[in-house]
N, C-alpha and C positions, 0 to 999 in steps of 0.2 A: 623670442620663446613663445610659443602657442599657449595661452590660457587653458588652463583645465576646467571641466565642469565642476562645480562644487558638489563635493560628495554628500550625500543626504542620508541620515539615518532614521529608518522606519521601524517603528517599535510594532508590537503585536496588535494595538488597536488600528494602528494604520493599515496593516496587512488584513486584519479582518473586515475593515471597512472597504477594501478593495477588492478583495477575492469573492467571486460569485461561481456558484456549482458549475451552471451549464459551460460557460466558456473555460472553466479550470478542466471539466471532463474532456472537452474538446481538445484543450491544449495538451493533455496527456495523452490523447489517442495520436495527435499529431508527432509529440516528441517521441513516442515509442516507435512510430513508423519510421521517423528519421533515423532513430537508433539502429533499428534493424535493417535499414537499408545502407548503412555504413555512412551515413552524413553526420556523424557525431564522433567526436574524439574524447573517450572517456575511458580511463583506467578504471579497475576493480577497486571500490572503495578500501582504503587502507584502515583496517580496524586495530588500534592499539588496545591490548588488554592491560588495564591498569590494576584491577584486582578481580580474578575470575569468578564469573556468576553475579558480580556487583557493580562495577564500573569499567566503561568503555569510552574510548574516543575514537570517533571516525572521521576520515579527510576524503572529501567527495569533489573534486573537480570535475568540470566538463566544458566541451567547447561545441557549439551548435552555430548554424549560420547565423541566427537572430542575435544570439548573446554568447556570453560565456561567464565563469565565474567558479566558485568553490564554497562548498557548505562545510564547516565544522559542526559536528553533531555528537553530543554526549549521551551514551545510553547508560542510564544507571538502574538496572532493574532494583538493586538494593533500595531505591527511593519510595517502591511501592507501599502504601499503607502510611507514609509519612507526612501526606498533604503537599509533597512535592512531585512536579511530574517526573516519569521515568526517562523523557527526552526533553534536552534543550538543543537549540540549534542557533546558528547564525550564519548568513550568507552574503558574500561579496559577490555583486552583479557587476559586470564590465562589458563595454561594447567589444566585439568580437573584430571589428573592422580596424580599431584604432588603438585597441587596448585600454582605453579610458575607464577608469572606475565609475561607475553611476551610482551606487548605492549600496550602504550596508543595511541590511535588514534582519529582523527577529525571524528564525528559521523553525521556531518550535510549531506555530501554527500551520505554517506552509508544510512541514512534514506531515502533520496530522491530515490536513486536507489532502494534500496530493496523492497520499497513499490510498485513501478512500475514493478518489476521483479516478485513478487508474483501476480500481476494483470495478467502479462504475462503468467504465467505458469497456472492460472485459464482459460485465454481465450483460451490458447492452449488446455486444457481439455474439455471446456464447451461450448465455442463458435461455432456457426455452421461451418463447415469445409470452405464452401464457403463464409464465411463473407469477406466482402469488404469495408462496409461502417461503419466510424468510427466518433462518435461524441464526443468532448471533452467539457465539461462544466466546466469553469475556466481556466485561462491563465496564471497561475504560474509555478513554478518549476515542479510541478507534471503533468501539461499539457504537459511539453517538455519531460520528463522522460517517461511519458506513450506512447507517440507518438514513441520514439526511442523503447521501450521496447516490444510494441504490434506490432510494424513493424517487429520483428524478427519471430514472430509465425503466422501473417496472412499476406496475399498479399492484402494490402489496398490501392485501388485506388480512394476512395471518402473520404476526411478527412474535417471535419468541426469543427469550434470552436465558442463558445459562451462566453462572459464575461460579468458580471454586467456592466464593462467600456467598451463601443464598441471601443475606441481606442487602449485599450489592446488587444483586440480581432483581431483587424486590423494589430496591429504592429506584433503579433504573426503570424498571417496568411501570411503576406508578408514575414518574415523571413523563413517561412516552405513551401511556395508556397501552401497553403491550402485555405479553404473558409472560411471567417469570416461570421457569421450569426447573424441576428437582433433580434432573439428570440431563447428562449430555444426550442420551439415547432418547428421551422424551423430548428434547429440544429439536432433534434432528429428524426424527421419522417423518417421512412424507415431506419434508422440506424441500423445494426447488432450488434454492440456494443458500448455502451454508457458509458462514464467515467464520474463520477461525483467528481470533487476534488475542492472543494470550502469551505469556512469556513461560509457557510450560517447559519444562526439561525433559519429561517422558510424553508419548503419545496419548491422546485422550478421545480421538474420534476413530471409530471402527467402521470399515468400509461395510459389514453387514447391515448396519444400521441404515444406510443410504438408499434413497429412491433411484431407481434406473432413469439416467438421464439428469441427474441433479449436477449443479455447478458448485463445487468447493472452492472458495477463495481463502487461501491460507496466507495471512500478513503476518503473523507474529513468529516467535521464536527464533531470530535470526542469527542463530550460532551454528557452527558446523557440528555440534554434538547434541544440540537441542531438537527435540520432536514435539510437533502438535498431531500428527496424522500416523496411525499404524500403516504398515505395509501394504494391508490389503485395501486402503484407501488409494495408495500411491499407484497401485496396479489394476484398480478398478475399471479404469477407463485411460483417457488421453492427457497427459501431462504438458501443460503449457506454462513458460516462464516468462518473467520481464528480460531477463538476461542469462543466456546458458552459461557464459564466463562466470557471472557473479553467483548463481545458485551453487554451481559446482565448487565454489569456494566457501559460500557461507551458509547453505542450508542443509542442515542435517536431514531433513525429510529426503531431500533429492540423493544427497551423497550416501546416506547409510541405507536407503531401501535400494540403491542402485537402479532406479527406474529410468528407462529413456526417456529423453525428452522429445516430445513430438515437434514443438514449435516455440520460438519466442512470439508473443503476442503481436507484436508489431509486424512480424511477418504474415501475420493473418489479417491484420489491418491493410496492408498493402497489396494483399493478394498473391504473394509468392508461396504461401502454404494456404490449403483450403481450410474451411472451419471443420472442426470435428463432426462426424455425420451426426443428424437430428437422432435425438434419444440416446446418445452416448454419453456416459458420465464423464465429466471433466473437471481437471484438478488445475488450478492456476496458483503457482507458487511465486508468491512475490517476496523480493527483500529490499525493494527501493533502489533506485538508482539514480545518479546524480543528476542526468538530463532532465528528470522529473522536476528536481529543484530549480534548477535554471530555468526551466520552461513557466513554471508558476511564480518565480521570483520576477520574471519579464513581464508577465501579465500584471503583477502587483505595481512594478515602476510605471508601466505604461498607463495604467489606471489613474494614478496619482499625478502623473506628468501631463496627462491631457487637460 
């Protein structure tokens, strides 16, 4: 009998010590390129509704050339305001050549960081090179992660934040020496990049507020009936997504607006679809896919094993 590799458990502190933004952003670009070129086996996330609007469990397997695995993620928007995260996760990482399990690791921080790293890769390719003004809508963990990740790919000198709870926006602004804004409109006027990272069930961002040529990165409200963006945002320019199949099942912004999808961002990364024309407004709708988690988990494992 061939001896199996001892299975390791890596907690959040171990993950945090191993993950770095620059290699993670590069890994997300490679993972999405592999996904859109047909090199990844991955079904759409199976999301089990435990209690509508409050409790969900997602099952997310993926097989790529370098590794395979599965993430179990709980999405509990009902935890908001309780001191508990809205997302918890755990990832089982295995070798794709032999099937041997390599590690079980905490997935909460991986989910947080890979989401923002994908947005950073998209911003690197699709935001105007001279982008300097960033608007963050939402003041949770994704606001913090996006501030860190996007700062790696653009020189941002005017950063604004808005939250449904003004005290949360002000606290975040004070912690990061940025500006808290009283309204969504004041936050996004003349912004080059707008990140929407909320659990909104009704739209909050209007297209009439957008600067021509802006990049809108929408990573929140990942349910088929929830919205962050009004229809005039969705139709204001070019729609790019992480996965066609996934957004047509999970994203209310895409499903309800019936906006045609121009490309998966991985298609732009590999050059099978050209970038949107310079000066065009671009919406990137991200629901998060399993290959991102497995690629990030592989980075963590290799950093710790080396």
